[in-house]
BAMI-216483 format. One record per residue: residue in three letters; x, y, z of N, C-alpha, C, O in turn. Coordinates in nm, 2 decimals, decimal comma, m for minus. Example, Ala and Ser with C-alpha at 12.3 -4.5 7.8 and 13.67 -1.06 7.14 Angstrom:
<site r="ALA" n_px="1,32" n_py="m0,57" n_pz="0,78" ca_px="1,23" ca_py="m0,45" ca_pz="0,78" c_px="1,32" c_py="m0,33" c_pz="0,78" o_px="1,42" o_py="m0,33" o_pz="0,85"/>
<site r="SER" n_px="1,28" n_py="m0,22" n_pz="0,71" ca_px="1,37" ca_py="m0,11" ca_pz="0,71" c_px="1,29" c_py="0,00" c_pz="0,79" o_px="1,34" o_py="0,11" o_pz="0,80"/>
# end
This chain:
<site r="UNK" n_px="0,74" n_py="m2,22" n_pz="m0,66" ca_px="0,84" ca_py="m2,11" ca_pz="m0,63" c_px="0,98" c_py="m2,17" c_pz="m0,62" o_px="0,99" o_py="m2,28" o_pz="m0,56"/>
<site r="UNK" n_px="1,07" n_py="m2,10" n_pz="m0,67" ca_px="1,21" ca_py="m2,15" ca_pz="m0,66" c_px="1,28" c_py="m2,07" c_pz="m0,55" o_px="1,25" o_py="m1,96" o_pz="m0,52"/>
<site r="UNK" n_px="1,39" n_py="m2,13" n_pz="m0,49" ca_px="1,46" ca_py="m2,06" ca_pz="m0,39" c_px="1,51" c_py="m1,92" c_pz="m0,44" o_px="1,57" o_py="m1,92" o_pz="m0,55"/>
<site r="UNK" n_px="1,49" n_py="m1,82" n_pz="m0,37" ca_px="1,54" ca_py="m1,69" ca_pz="m0,41" c_px="1,45" c_py="m1,62" c_pz="m0,51" o_px="1,48" o_py="m1,50" o_pz="m0,56"/>
<site r="UNK" n_px="1,33" n_py="m1,68" n_pz="m0,55" ca_px="1,24" ca_py="m1,62" ca_pz="m0,64" c_px="1,16" c_py="m1,51" c_pz="m0,58" o_px="1,12" o_py="m1,41" o_pz="m0,64"/>
<site r="UNK" n_px="1,12" n_py="m1,52" n_pz="m0,45" ca_px="1,05" ca_py="m1,42" ca_pz="m0,38" c_px="1,13" c_py="m1,37" c_pz="m0,26" o_px="1,23" o_py="m1,43" o_pz="m0,22"/>
<site r="UNK" n_px="1,09" n_py="m1,26" n_pz="m0,21" ca_px="1,16" ca_py="m1,21" ca_pz="m0,09" c_px="1,15" c_py="m1,31" c_pz="0,03" o_px="1,25" o_py="m1,33" o_pz="0,10"/>
<site r="UNK" n_px="1,04" n_py="m1,37" n_pz="0,04" ca_px="1,02" ca_py="m1,46" ca_pz="0,15" c_px="1,12" c_py="m1,58" c_pz="0,14" o_px="1,16" o_py="m1,64" o_pz="0,24"/>
<site r="UNK" n_px="1,15" n_py="m1,62" n_pz="0,01" ca_px="1,24" ca_py="m1,73" ca_pz="m0,01" c_px="1,39" c_py="m1,69" c_pz="m0,03" o_px="1,47" o_py="m1,77" o_pz="m0,07"/>
<site r="UNK" n_px="1,42" n_py="m1,56" n_pz="0,00" ca_px="1,56" ca_py="m1,52" ca_pz="0,00" c_px="1,60" c_py="m1,41" c_pz="m0,10" o_px="1,71" o_py="m1,36" o_pz="m0,08"/>
<site r="UNK" n_px="1,52" n_py="m1,37" n_pz="m0,19" ca_px="1,55" ca_py="m1,26" ca_pz="m0,28" c_px="1,56" c_py="m1,13" c_pz="m0,20" o_px="1,50" o_py="m1,12" o_pz="m0,09"/>
<site r="UNK" n_px="1,65" n_py="m1,04" n_pz="m0,24" ca_px="1,67" ca_py="m0,92" ca_pz="m0,16" c_px="1,71" c_py="m0,94" c_pz="m0,02" o_px="1,69" o_py="m0,86" o_pz="0,07"/>
<site r="UNK" n_px="1,78" n_py="m1,05" n_pz="0,00" ca_px="1,83" ca_py="m1,08" ca_pz="0,14" c_px="1,72" c_py="m1,12" c_pz="0,23" o_px="1,74" o_py="m1,13" o_pz="0,35"/>
<site r="UNK" n_px="1,60" n_py="m1,15" n_pz="0,18" ca_px="1,48" ca_py="m1,18" ca_pz="0,27" c_px="1,43" c_py="m1,06" c_pz="0,34" o_px="1,36" o_py="m1,08" o_pz="0,44"/>
<site r="UNK" n_px="1,46" n_py="m0,94" n_pz="0,30" ca_px="1,41" ca_py="m0,82" ca_pz="0,37" c_px="1,31" c_py="m0,74" c_pz="0,29" o_px="1,34" o_py="m0,70" o_pz="0,17"/>
<site r="UNK" n_px="1,20" n_py="m0,72" n_pz="0,34" ca_px="1,10" ca_py="m0,63" ca_pz="0,28" c_px="1,14" c_py="m0,48" c_pz="0,32" o_px="1,19" o_py="m0,46" o_pz="0,42"/>
<site r="UNK" n_px="1,10" n_py="m0,39" n_pz="0,23" ca_px="1,12" ca_py="m0,25" ca_pz="0,26" c_px="1,27" c_py="m0,20" c_pz="0,25" o_px="1,30" o_py="m0,10" o_pz="0,31"/>
<site r="UNK" n_px="1,35" n_py="m0,27" n_pz="0,18" ca_px="1,49" ca_py="m0,23" ca_pz="0,16" c_px="1,53" c_py="m0,25" c_pz="0,01" o_px="1,47" o_py="m0,32" o_pz="m0,06"/>
<site r="UNK" n_px="1,64" n_py="m0,18" n_pz="m0,02" ca_px="1,70" ca_py="m0,18" ca_pz="m0,15" c_px="1,60" c_py="m0,16" c_pz="m0,27" o_px="1,60" o_py="m0,23" o_pz="m0,37"/>
<site r="UNK" n_px="1,51" n_py="m0,06" n_pz="m0,25" ca_px="1,41" ca_py="m0,03" ca_pz="m0,35" c_px="1,28" c_py="m0,10" c_pz="m0,35" o_px="1,19" o_py="m0,06" o_pz="m0,41"/>
<site r="UNK" n_px="1,27" n_py="m0,21" n_pz="m0,26" ca_px="1,15" ca_py="m0,28" ca_pz="m0,25" c_px="1,06" c_py="m0,22" c_pz="m0,14" o_px="1,11" o_py="m0,18" o_pz="m0,04"/>
<site r="UNK" n_px="0,93" n_py="m0,22" n_pz="m0,16" ca_px="0,84" ca_py="m0,17" ca_pz="m0,06" c_px="0,82" c_py="m0,27" c_pz="0,05" o_px="0,86" o_py="m0,39" o_pz="0,04"/>
<site r="UNK" n_px="0,75" n_py="m0,23" n_pz="0,15" ca_px="0,71" ca_py="m0,32" ca_pz="0,25" c_px="0,60" c_py="m0,41" c_pz="0,19" o_px="0,54" o_py="m0,38" o_pz="0,08"/>
<site r="UNK" n_px="0,57" n_py="m0,53" n_pz="0,25" ca_px="0,47" ca_py="m0,62" ca_pz="0,20" c_px="0,33" c_py="m0,55" c_pz="0,20" o_px="0,30" o_py="m0,48" o_pz="0,30"/>
<site r="UNK" n_px="0,26" n_py="m0,56" n_pz="0,09" ca_px="0,12" ca_py="m0,49" ca_pz="0,09" c_px="0,03" c_py="m0,57" c_pz="m0,01" o_px="0,08" o_py="m0,65" o_pz="m0,08"/>
<site r="UNK" n_px="m0,09" n_py="m0,53" n_pz="m0,01" ca_px="m0,19" ca_py="m0,59" ca_pz="m0,10" c_px="m0,17" c_py="m0,52" c_pz="m0,24" o_px="m0,17" o_py="m0,40" o_pz="m0,25"/>
<site r="UNK" n_px="m0,16" n_py="m0,60" n_pz="m0,34" ca_px="m0,14" ca_py="m0,56" ca_pz="m0,48" c_px="m0,25" c_py="m0,62" c_pz="m0,56" o_px="m0,32" o_py="m0,71" o_pz="m0,52"/>
<site r="UNK" n_px="m0,27" n_py="m0,56" n_pz="m0,68" ca_px="m0,37" ca_py="m0,61" ca_pz="m0,77" c_px="m0,31" c_py="m0,63" c_pz="m0,91" o_px="m0,23" o_py="m0,54" o_pz="m0,96"/>
<site r="UNK" n_px="m0,35" n_py="m0,74" n_pz="m0,98" ca_px="m0,31" ca_py="m0,76" ca_pz="m1,12" c_px="m0,44" c_py="m0,80" c_pz="m1,19" o_px="m0,55" o_py="m0,82" o_pz="m1,13"/>
<site r="UNK" n_px="m0,43" n_py="m0,83" n_pz="m1,32" ca_px="m0,55" ca_py="m0,88" ca_pz="m1,39" c_px="m0,59" c_py="m1,02" c_pz="m1,34" o_px="m0,71" o_py="m1,05" o_pz="m1,35"/>
<site r="UNK" n_px="m0,50" n_py="m1,09" n_pz="m1,27" ca_px="m0,54" ca_py="m1,22" ca_pz="m1,21" c_px="m0,61" c_py="m1,21" c_pz="m1,08" o_px="m0,67" o_py="m1,31" o_pz="m1,03"/>
<site r="UNK" n_px="m0,60" n_py="m1,10" n_pz="m1,01" ca_px="m0,66" ca_py="m1,08" ca_pz="m0,88" c_px="m0,58" c_py="m1,01" c_pz="m0,78" o_px="m0,48" o_py="m0,94" o_pz="m0,82"/>
<site r="UNK" n_px="m0,61" n_py="m1,02" n_pz="m0,66" ca_px="m0,54" ca_py="m0,95" ca_pz="m0,55" c_px="m0,43" c_py="m1,05" c_pz="m0,49" o_px="m0,46" o_py="m1,17" o_pz="m0,49"/>
<site r="UNK" n_px="m0,32" n_py="m1,00" n_pz="m0,45" ca_px="m0,22" ca_py="m1,08" ca_pz="m0,39" c_px="m0,13" c_py="m1,00" c_pz="m0,30" o_px="m0,14" o_py="m0,87" o_pz="m0,29"/>
<site r="UNK" n_px="m0,05" n_py="m1,06" n_pz="m0,22" ca_px="0,05" ca_py="m1,00" ca_pz="m0,13" c_px="0,18" c_py="m0,99" c_pz="m0,21" o_px="0,23" o_py="m1,09" o_pz="m0,26"/>
<site r="UNK" n_px="0,23" n_py="m0,87" n_pz="m0,21" ca_px="0,36" ca_py="m0,85" ca_pz="m0,28" c_px="0,42" c_py="m0,72" c_pz="m0,25" o_px="0,39" o_py="m0,65" o_pz="m0,15"/>
<site r="UNK" n_px="0,52" n_py="m0,68" n_pz="m0,33" ca_px="0,60" ca_py="m0,56" ca_pz="m0,31" c_px="0,60" c_py="m0,48" c_pz="m0,44" o_px="0,58" o_py="m0,53" o_pz="m0,55"/>
<site r="UNK" n_px="0,64" n_py="m0,36" n_pz="m0,43" ca_px="0,67" ca_py="m0,27" ca_pz="m0,54" c_px="0,82" c_py="m0,26" c_pz="m0,54" o_px="0,89" o_py="m0,25" o_pz="m0,44"/>
<site r="UNK" n_px="0,88" n_py="m0,24" n_pz="m0,66" ca_px="1,02" ca_py="m0,21" ca_pz="m0,68" c_px="1,03" c_py="m0,09" c_pz="m0,76" o_px="1,00" o_py="m0,09" o_pz="m0,88"/>
<site r="UNK" n_px="1,07" n_py="0,02" n_pz="m0,70" ca_px="1,09" ca_py="0,15" ca_pz="m0,77" c_px="0,96" c_py="0,19" c_pz="m0,85" o_px="0,97" o_py="0,23" o_pz="m0,97"/>
<site r="UNK" n_px="0,85" n_py="0,17" n_pz="m0,78" ca_px="0,72" ca_py="0,21" ca_pz="m0,84" c_px="0,65" c_py="0,11" c_pz="m0,93" o_px="0,55" o_py="0,14" o_pz="m0,99"/>
<site r="UNK" n_px="0,72" n_py="0,00" n_pz="m0,95" ca_px="0,66" ca_py="m0,11" ca_pz="m1,04" c_px="0,64" c_py="m0,24" c_pz="m0,95" o_px="0,70" o_py="m0,25" o_pz="m0,85"/>
<site r="UNK" n_px="0,56" n_py="m0,33" n_pz="m1,00" ca_px="0,55" ca_py="m0,46" ca_pz="m0,92" c_px="0,68" c_py="m0,52" c_pz="m0,91" o_px="0,76" o_py="m0,53" o_pz="m1,00"/>
<site r="UNK" n_px="0,71" n_py="m0,56" n_pz="m0,78" ca_px="0,85" ca_py="m0,61" ca_pz="m0,76" c_px="0,85" c_py="m0,76" c_pz="m0,73" o_px="0,93" o_py="m0,83" o_pz="m0,78"/>
<site r="UNK" n_px="0,75" n_py="m0,81" n_pz="m0,65" ca_px="0,74" ca_py="m0,95" ca_pz="m0,62" c_px="0,60" c_py="m0,99" c_pz="m0,58" o_px="0,52" o_py="m0,91" o_pz="m0,53"/>
<site r="UNK" n_px="0,57" n_py="m1,11" n_pz="m0,61" ca_px="0,44" ca_py="m1,17" ca_pz="m0,56" c_px="0,47" c_py="m1,27" c_pz="m0,46" o_px="0,54" o_py="m1,37" o_pz="m0,49"/>
<site r="UNK" n_px="0,43" n_py="m1,25" n_pz="m0,34" ca_px="0,47" ca_py="m1,34" ca_pz="m0,22" c_px="0,35" c_py="m1,44" c_pz="m0,19" o_px="0,38" o_py="m1,52" o_pz="m0,10"/>
<site r="UNK" n_px="0,24" n_py="m1,43" n_pz="m0,25" ca_px="0,13" ca_py="m1,52" ca_pz="m0,21" c_px="0,05" c_py="m1,57" c_pz="m0,34" o_px="0,09" o_py="m1,53" o_pz="m0,45"/>
<site r="UNK" n_px="m0,04" n_py="m1,65" n_pz="m0,31" ca_px="m0,14" ca_py="m1,69" ca_pz="m0,42" c_px="m0,23" c_py="m1,57" c_pz="m0,44" o_px="m0,22" o_py="m1,47" o_pz="m0,37"/>
<site r="UNK" n_px="m0,33" n_py="m1,59" n_pz="m0,53" ca_px="m0,42" ca_py="m1,48" ca_pz="m0,56" c_px="m0,55" c_py="m1,50" c_pz="m0,47" o_px="m0,58" o_py="m1,61" o_pz="m0,43"/>
<site r="UNK" n_px="m0,61" n_py="m1,39" n_pz="m0,45" ca_px="m0,74" ca_py="m1,38" ca_pz="m0,37" c_px="m0,85" c_py="m1,33" c_pz="m0,45" o_px="m0,83" o_py="m1,25" o_pz="m0,54"/>
<site r="UNK" n_px="m0,97" n_py="m1,37" n_pz="m0,42" ca_px="m1,09" ca_py="m1,32" ca_pz="m0,49" c_px="m1,12" c_py="m1,18" c_pz="m0,47" o_px="m1,17" o_py="m1,11" o_pz="m0,56"/>
<site r="UNK" n_px="m1,09" n_py="m1,13" n_pz="m0,35" ca_px="m1,12" ca_py="m0,99" ca_pz="m0,32" c_px="m1,01" c_py="m0,92" c_pz="m0,24" o_px="m0,92" o_py="m0,99" o_pz="m0,18"/>
<site r="UNK" n_px="m1,01" n_py="m0,79" n_pz="m0,24" ca_px="m0,91" ca_py="m0,71" ca_pz="m0,17" c_px="m0,92" c_py="m0,74" c_pz="m0,02" o_px="m0,82" o_py="m0,74" o_pz="0,05"/>
<site r="UNK" n_px="m1,05" n_py="m0,76" n_pz="0,03" ca_px="m1,07" ca_py="m0,79" ca_pz="0,17" c_px="m1,00" c_py="m0,92" c_pz="0,21" o_px="m0,94" o_py="m0,93" o_pz="0,32"/>
<site r="UNK" n_px="m1,01" n_py="m1,02" n_pz="0,13" ca_px="m0,94" ca_py="m1,15" ca_pz="0,16" c_px="m0,79" c_py="m1,13" c_pz="0,17" o_px="m0,73" o_py="m1,18" o_pz="0,26"/>
<site r="UNK" n_px="m0,74" n_py="m1,05" n_pz="0,07" ca_px="m0,60" ca_py="m1,03" ca_pz="0,07" c_px="m0,55" c_py="m0,95" c_pz="0,20" o_px="m0,45" o_py="m0,98" o_pz="0,26"/>
<site r="UNK" n_px="m0,63" n_py="m0,85" n_pz="0,23" ca_px="m0,61" ca_py="m0,77" ca_pz="0,35" c_px="m0,60" c_py="m0,86" c_pz="0,48" o_px="m0,52" o_py="m0,84" o_pz="0,57"/>
<site r="UNK" n_px="m0,70" n_py="m0,95" n_pz="0,49" ca_px="m0,70" ca_py="m1,04" ca_pz="0,60" c_px="m0,58" c_py="m1,13" c_pz="0,60" o_px="m0,53" o_py="m1,16" o_pz="0,71"/>
<site r="UNK" n_px="m0,53" n_py="m1,18" n_pz="0,49" ca_px="m0,41" ca_py="m1,26" ca_pz="0,48" c_px="m0,29" c_py="m1,18" c_pz="0,52" o_px="m0,20" o_py="m1,23" o_pz="0,59"/>
<site r="UNK" n_px="m0,29" n_py="m1,05" n_pz="0,49" ca_px="m0,18" ca_py="m0,97" ca_pz="0,53" c_px="m0,16" c_py="m0,95" c_pz="0,68" o_px="m0,05" o_py="m0,95" o_pz="0,73"/>
<site r="UNK" n_px="m0,27" n_py="m0,95" n_pz="0,75" ca_px="m0,27" ca_py="m0,94" ca_pz="0,89" c_px="m0,22" c_py="m1,06" c_pz="0,96" o_px="m0,18" o_py="m1,06" o_pz="1,08"/>
<site r="UNK" n_px="m0,22" n_py="m1,18" n_pz="0,89" ca_px="m0,17" ca_py="m1,30" ca_pz="0,95" c_px="m0,04" c_py="m1,35" c_pz="0,88" o_px="m0,01" o_py="m1,47" o_pz="0,90"/>
<site r="UNK" n_px="0,02" n_py="m1,27" n_pz="0,81" ca_px="0,14" ca_py="m1,31" ca_pz="0,74" c_px="0,24" c_py="m1,36" c_pz="0,84" o_px="0,26" o_py="m1,31" o_pz="0,95"/>
<site r="UNK" n_px="0,32" n_py="m1,47" n_pz="0,80" ca_px="0,32" ca_py="m1,54" ca_pz="0,67" c_px="0,22" c_py="m1,65" c_pz="0,66" o_px="0,20" o_py="m1,69" o_pz="0,54"/>
<site r="UNK" n_px="0,15" n_py="m1,70" n_pz="0,76" ca_px="0,06" ca_py="m1,81" ca_pz="0,75" c_px="m0,05" c_py="m1,78" c_pz="0,65" o_px="m0,09" o_py="m1,87" o_pz="0,58"/>
<site r="UNK" n_px="m0,11" n_py="m1,66" n_pz="0,65" ca_px="m0,22" ca_py="m1,63" ca_pz="0,57" c_px="m0,19" c_py="m1,63" c_pz="0,42" o_px="m0,27" o_py="m1,64" o_pz="0,34"/>
<site r="UNK" n_px="m0,06" n_py="m1,61" n_pz="0,39" ca_px="m0,02" ca_py="m1,61" ca_pz="0,25" c_px="0,01" c_py="m1,74" c_pz="0,19" o_px="0,03" o_py="m1,76" o_pz="0,07"/>
<site r="UNK" n_px="0,00" n_py="m1,85" n_pz="0,27" ca_px="0,04" ca_py="m1,98" ca_pz="0,22" c_px="m0,09" c_py="m2,06" c_pz="0,18" o_px="m0,08" o_py="m2,18" o_pz="0,18"/>
<site r="UNK" n_px="m0,19" n_py="m1,99" n_pz="0,14" ca_px="m0,31" ca_py="m2,06" ca_pz="0,10" c_px="m0,30" c_py="m2,08" c_pz="m0,05" o_px="m0,22" o_py="m2,02" o_pz="m0,12"/>
<site r="UNK" n_px="m0,39" n_py="m2,17" n_pz="m0,10" ca_px="m0,39" ca_py="m2,21" ca_pz="m0,24" c_px="m0,46" c_py="m2,10" c_pz="m0,32" o_px="m0,52" o_py="m2,00" o_pz="m0,27"/>
<site r="UNK" n_px="m0,47" n_py="m2,12" n_pz="m0,45" ca_px="m0,53" ca_py="m2,03" ca_pz="m0,54" c_px="m0,68" c_py="m2,02" c_pz="m0,50" o_px="m0,74" o_py="m2,13" o_pz="m0,49"/>
<site r="UNK" n_px="m0,74" n_py="m1,90" n_pz="m0,49" ca_px="m0,87" ca_py="m1,89" ca_pz="m0,44" c_px="m0,96" c_py="m1,82" c_pz="m0,53" o_px="m1,05" o_py="m1,74" o_pz="m0,49"/>
<site r="UNK" n_px="m0,95" n_py="m1,84" n_pz="m0,66" ca_px="m1,04" ca_py="m1,77" ca_pz="m0,76" c_px="m1,16" c_py="m1,85" c_pz="m0,78" o_px="m1,25" o_py="m1,81" o_pz="m0,86"/>
# end
């Protein structure tokens, strides 16, 4: 990750839920589940690694930011 690439590292002023970005939530892509945001109804940022299941991602969301700093878990 590069500085300013994710909201956690400074994009969007480091603020979730502002300027068109949603609050942090569990998202899904072809690669798996992850913690991220939507931007105007589209994927906006990926703030974590991927998780094998939605349940694992939900558990990480409850311990954010520490739970999001895990490695790839596929």
